[in-house]
C-alpha positions, 0 to 999 in steps of 0.5 A: 500500500502506498504511503504519504509524507509531508515536508514542513519546516522542522520545529521542536516548539510546536505542539504537534496538532496536525491535520493531513488530507490524503489521496488514496491510490485507486487500488484501495479496495474497501470490500476486503474482509479486513480493511486498513487505511494508512494516514501520515501525520507529522509530529513536531520533532526534527531528525538531525542530519544523518539520523536513521529512524526505524519505528516503535508501535503504539497500539490503541483500542477504540475510545469513542465515536462522535462528531468531535474535532477539537482541532478544527471545530473546538467547542462545537460539533464537527460536520461528520462522525470521527472514530477516536482512540487514545486519551480518555479526556477527548472532548469537543474542547481539548488542549494539549495540556488537558490531553496530558491530564487524561486519567487513562488511555486506550493505547498500550504506552501509558504515557501516550495520552494523545488522541488520534482520529479519522472519519468513521466508516459506514455501510450503506445498505440496499435500502439506503440506510447507514450502519456503523462498521466496527473499528479498531486502531493501530499506530506506528510511531515514528516512520521507518527508513533512513532519512538521509538518503537523498529523498529530501529536496535541497530546500528542505534538507532536514526530515521530520518524524512522521506518525503513520496510523492505521485504522482497521474495520471489521468488514467481515461482519457486514452482510449483503454488502452494498457500498462503503461510505465515509462519515462525510458522505464520501464513497471514494476515500479521496476525502479521507483525512486523519488528525493527531493531538499531542498528549504525551505526558512526558515530552522528554520521555518521548524524545528519549524513546525516539532515540532508544526504542527505534532500533531493530527490536523496537520497544523490546530493546533492553535500552528502550526508555519506555521500559523504565519505571511504572509507565512502561508499555502496557496493553491496549484496552477499552476505557470510558471517556471522561467527558460525555459525548454529544447526545446524538444518535450516530448508529449505535441503536440501528441503521440511520436514514441519513448520515449524522450531520446530514451529509449527502453521499457523493462520488462513485466508488473506485474500482480496484 
């Protein structure tokens, strides 16, 4: 599957709340039994010239589904439903500091109180109604590869650490398939986007993890700083949200006659 990246000026001062729109390849086929969609999100940390990065993974269970997007629509409902994983403080209003104060996280790295979200996937039935498709999310952080092999243009010589995150949907459970529709009404996937709000509880530990946990053994390396102390790797698990979501029916109680936010269905599915 093709991957995407984004070149921006490096900075260690920005909070790392990033939104990226994606153009998936025409080979993306959402009729598969197990579907994955990969998004590339850039975090606020620069690699020194000559650095070599591998990856460590952050595995997260689902947290909530609702029309929240505290980056683009703080305090009000987003135009469409998002599938959210990560810190339990997620709400319509959320700052980086509030995210770091979350009581728990659905991710297996307990220091990671960040939130990751993308539009929820629906199945539009033959009767025109929409039903939720079960989701679970898996993150990879940072990106794989040698960043000093000439892939960067001279105007942007320092690469940026990337977060590639994948959301997996249980399409096997959908019977009598008709077509997939993203929550914003898109049937092609060309409007797919991902969001990341940085909530790592200890930025210093995160910086050290980038240095010590990205070798061939990842977090299993004896020198990985995430394995030190009480906040080492745990297990991803479902956790209750601390702030109640908006009181809106989004499909938990059965198929809907229209998408939440009243989004019209647009486009034609891409044939893989």
